[in-house]
N, C-alpha and C positions, 0 to 999 in steps of 0.2 A: 599447627602449624597446617594449613588448606591443604585440602586434598581436593581433586580436580579429574573427574571423566572426558575422553574426547565430546566437543559438542557437534551435535548433529542436524542443530536449529537455531535460528539465529536467536532464539532468547536463550538460547543456553548458552550462545558464544558471549553475548552481551551480558551475563551473570557470569561466565570465568573472567572476561576482561573488564568487568564492572570499574568505572573512572576511579582511579585513585584520590584526583583533586574534583568533586564533583562539584557540581553549582550550586553557589550559595544564596539560598533564599533571602528576601530583602531584611527580616526580623533578625537572620545570621548575621547578615552584612552590616545591621545599624550595630547592633551588640560587638563584632568584631572590630570595626571601626571606632567605637567607644573605648578601647583598650591604647590606643595610639598616645604616645606621651606627644606629638609633635617637637621632638629635636630639634635642639638650634643644632646646623651645619650636622643634618642627621648621615646616619655611615650607611644607612639603607641606601641611601640614592646613589653614596660613592661606589658602592656595591653591583651598582645596575648599570652593563656598560652601556643603555642607553639615556643612563641617566635621568628616566623620569622624576618627577618631585613628587615623590612619593608620599610624604606627610601631608601634602596641598589635597590629592588624590583622595585619601583616608578622610580627611578633615571635609572633603566635600560631601560624599559618600554619607557621612555622621550627620552633616546638616540637609541633608536629603537633595542635596543638588547630584543627583548620578550624572545627569550629561553633562554638568561641568567638570565632575572626576573621568567621566571618558575621553572627554577633549583634551583634558590636563595628561592623559595617558600616550592618546594617539597622537597627540602634537610630538613626542619623543618616540613612540614605536608604534609603527604604522601596521605591525601584528600582535596587537594588545592584546588580543582574547589569545593566542595560539601562543605568546611568549608566558603569560598567566597561566596556563596549562602545562606547557613542556619546558619550563626555564627551571635550573638546579636552582629553584630558590633556597632551599637548603646549606647551598654555600657562596650563594649570592645575596640578596639580598635581607632574607630571611635571617639566615648566618650571622649578617653585621648588626642584626636588631639586638639593641640595650638589653632588651628583655633576658637575652642569653646570658648576659653580665650577672642577672639576680638567678638564676636556676628556673625562670619563668618563659613558660612556653613563648616562643615569638609572636608576634601578627602573623597573622595566616595573607600578606600582602599579594602572594600568586593568584589568592583564590577571590580575594577582594576586586584587584583586576580584572579579573575575567569577567567579575561580575557587573563592574560599570560597561566592560566593554560588551558585552551580550545586551545590556540594557540597550546602549546607543546603538548598536545591530537590528535587535529584533526589532526596534521602533524606526527605524530608517532616516536617526536623527542626522539632520547636516551640520559638520564638523569642520566641512574646509571650502577653502572658498581660492580657487586657481588663479594665478595671476593671468592677465589677459595674453595671448597667443603670442611667443617672444619671434615667431617667424623661424627659429633653430628646430633641428631632429635628430634624436638620439635612438641607437640600436642598443637594445639589452640581449645578450644571449645567455639565456637560462630564467627560467621564472621559478627558481627558489625563493628563500629569503632575502639575500644580497640582492638578487634580479629586485624584487616588489618592491623593497625598499627603496631601490634605488630609483625605480620609476616615478612611485607615489611622490617622491622628495621634487622630482626633475618636471613631472605633471603638473605638479604646485607652482614651479615659478616659470610656469608658463612655455614649457617645452613641449613638441610632440614625440610621444615615445611609443617604440613598438618593440615590444618583446618578443624574442622567439625562442619556442621552448619547443624542444625533442621527444617530450612524451606527450601521451595525449591526457595529462592532465596537468594541472600547472602548480604550485608550491613545493614541487620537489621534496627533498629530505622531510618535508612534514607532511604530505601524504605518504610518501614510500617508504620513510624510514623510521618513523615514529612508532612505539610501542600500543597497539591500540589502547594500552587500559590508562594511558596518558591523555590521549585526544581522538575522538571521534573521527571518521573519515568526512562528515559534512561540515564540520566546526571550521577548517581553516577555509574550506571552498567559499562556504558562504561569508565569512569574514572578506575574504578577496572579493565578491561581488560588489559586497558594502562599500570597500574602496573604489572599484572601478566606475558604478555610479557617480561619486563626487569627483573622483579625481581620473580625468579623458586618456588612459594611456589605453592600447590595443595589446592582444594578446593572441600570438599566430602558434597556435599546437598544433602538433605534429609537423615541424619545423625546422628540423635541423640545420645547423651550421657548421659544416664541417669540410666542404671543398675549398682551394685555393679561389675557384671562381664564386661562392656563395663569400667569402670574404673581401674578394674584389668589389662584390656587387655594395656591399657594408660600406664599406671608404668611400665608393662611388656616392653614394645615396645620402649619406649620414655626416653629420657634422661632429661626433666621437662615437666611438663604440666601448660598450661597459659590457665586462667579461663576469657573468658569475653562476659557474660552470660546475659550481664545485667539486666533488672525486667521482672517480670510476669505480668499475668492480672491483670486490674485495681480490685483496694481492695473493697470489700464489705462496703455497706453502711450499714447493718445490722438494713436497717428499715423494717417496712413490705412494700409488693409490689415491693419489688426492681426487682424479678424476673419473673415479670409479661410481658409478649411478649411487644414490642415498647420501653424495657428499655434496655440499651447496654451501656458499659463502653468507654472511650472516644478513649482509644487506640485502641481495637478494630472495633470501629466507623470508626477512620482515618484510620485503615489498610484497613478494606472495601472501603473506599470512594479510595484511592487509586489503589486498584487493579480494581474498576469496574466501576471509573468516572461517566461518563453518565448513565448508565447501572443501578446506585443505584439510587432507590425511597427516596427522605424523606420527611415525611409526612409537613403537614403546618404546625403547630402549634408542636415548640420545646423547652422543657427547659433543660437547660445547668447547671448543677449543679456542682459549683469549682471555686475557684478563681486564680489557676497558668496557667501560660504558652498554659500547653496544653487546658483547658478549653476555653481558647482565641481562639486556632486554630477550637477546635469543633465547637464551635460557628458560628466563620467567614466561616467556610464552607459548614454549615448548611446553613447559611443567602445565601452563593452564588449558593446553589442548591437552591435555592427559598422559602425557609420555611422562617416564622415568628418567631425569635426566644429572648426568657428571659434567660439573663444568671444569676443565682441567688449563691451570696457567703454568707456563715453564719457570715461573720464578717465585718469589715468597709472596705470601700477601701481603705485606706489608710494602711489595713492589708493584701492585696491581695500579693501575690506572683508571679505576673504576671508581666512583665516588662511592664511599662508604653506606650511604642510604640506597643507593642503586643495587649493592652487594645487598643488603638486608631483606630488599624486595625477593632478591630470588631465592633466600633463603627461606624465607616467608612460607614459597609457595611448594618448600619442597627439592630444589635443586642441593644434589651433594657437590662438594669441590674436593678437590685433588690440588694440593702445588707443589711447586718444585717437581716438574713430569712434562718432559719436551717429547713431542711427537716424534716418532721413528720413521712413522710407516703408518696408512691405512691399508689393512689386511681384507683381503674376500676374494670370496670367487663366484664375480659379476655383479657382485654389489657388496657394499660395505658391511663388515660383519664384526668389526673390531681394530682399534686402533692401539698401537705398539709404541709405547713411551719410555725414556730412560728418565731415571733419577737424577737431578740436577744439585747444586750446592753455587750458593753468592759466595763466591772466595775474593775477599778486595773489589768488591762492584763488580767482577768478572762472573760470569754465569761459566761452571764446570761440568760439564756430565762427568756421573760414578761410572766407571768400568764396572761390568758385569751386573747391574741394577734393570736390566728391560723386562719389562712384563707388560700384558696385554690386558686392556680391557674391551668386552664384547658389544657389541652395539648394533643398531639396526638403523642409523643414521648419524653421520657428520656434522655439524655445522660451524664453517672456521670463520674464527671473526677475529680475524689478524690483518684489520688495516685493510685502504683502499688505497687501488691504483691511480695514477694522475693521468690527465687527459693531455698526454706528452706529443700525441699527433694531431691535436689541434694545436697546441701552442706553438708547434713546429711549422704548422702552415702558416699560423699567422705572423710569424720572425718576432716571436717573445722569447727573454730570458728569461730562465728559471734557475734555482739554487740546484747543491746539490741532491734534494729530497724531493725536485720535479716540483716546486711550488713558485708561483707568478711571482716575480722581483719587482716591488714598486719602488718609485720614490715617495719623497714628502709628500708629495698632491695627489696619491693613490694611482698615477700614471704610472703606465708598463712604461718597459725600455723602448716600444715603439710608440710614437707621437700620436696624440688621438685615442687612443687604448688604458680603458682606466679597469681595475678590477677590483673585487672584494670579495670576502666569503672563504670558504674550505680550501677553492683554487689558491688562496695566498696564504692563510692561514694553516694549512695540513690539515685541518679538524677542530672545529669548536666550537660551541653553543649557536642556536639560532638565535638567538638576541646579538649577539656577536657580529653574525652575517648581516643581522637590522643593522645595528648599528653602524658599522662600517659601508656597507651599502648608500646608505643615509649621506655620510660624510664625502662618500665616491661623487655622489651628485652633485653636493657641493666644490667638491672640486672641480668637475664638471665644468658647470657654469660659471667657476672664476676664469677656466681656460679660455672658454669661448668668448667669454666678454672680458678679456683681458687687456 
């Protein structure tokens, strides 16, 4: 089990947050690509939301046609390197590899994907030739994975595309919400710059769309509007003390750490509330910042939403876990000093609290990984229908309830992987093209 001290320099931070999927050398890539069996009707392709032709690009790497491999990947997935690093390959393409049936290590598809992608990006290889301008303009709200993918596909089809992004940096969750040991800040921004050189879409940063006047401007100036707005801040727990200093949402904590690195100070004793992948990231990151971390989940281990490998990553860096413990209150005098829990049990699928079982764990900080809120105000301003969970309702053609408005990503799914947003953003672009030229 690894132990970490609070990093005080960039070098110490980089060491604590060393990449879990480091870049391959050419020798490593050639060796790993030689292991592929080039399966007919390959299960890895079916497991990939963007349907990359994985056996083809691996064969291209092995025959040293690395630019060709990059073209194969980017043709299906515009965020090729990013997804190679952050995709849960263990449960997607690599999880479907036939080697798993033989108890043999699956092909490292994600790292091979990043190897080919980085090759093309670093050498500025020309992979795309946009169609001539078709005279139509599309507005995209949000420069996250879904918005970028939609913009790239539309630009390739000859549309004029403007992305409106509220933040000072693009790529949304990729820059603000991914653990630093999975992806550096520089990589997605470099990939986006590579795409912008070849696909002429414009990016308007610090340009939120929030008012009725903003929406009316888009409706007047553009032929269609795409929403890739993702999710909002961490949802409230609605328990006493959650607004005390020292309490923070997991999304906000991860964003702060991604921006501040070693300049961020994490207290010695941290409690993370939640059982999803974001909870695992927040717990692992806190431990790598030198904290003693306890992750508490209100249900059993088997009920956790987190992938097993994400849980293992947290355990490997010393995160302690308690299950069937539901937070009742965050206690403290002017600052979070502990969390009061009550023990729970699952009875016929229903969570029950055990009377008289309350206990308190001391801490210096609480990170709440309790899901994210929806952008209800913006959706109401636009006038879009949502379901009971606040997710945008689409028809079979990716179109919202309001004509001319399309959407994809977490605002529709409620929260999936980056690769799902990329796939759905591209699908929405094709639907927009069909809508305009039908």
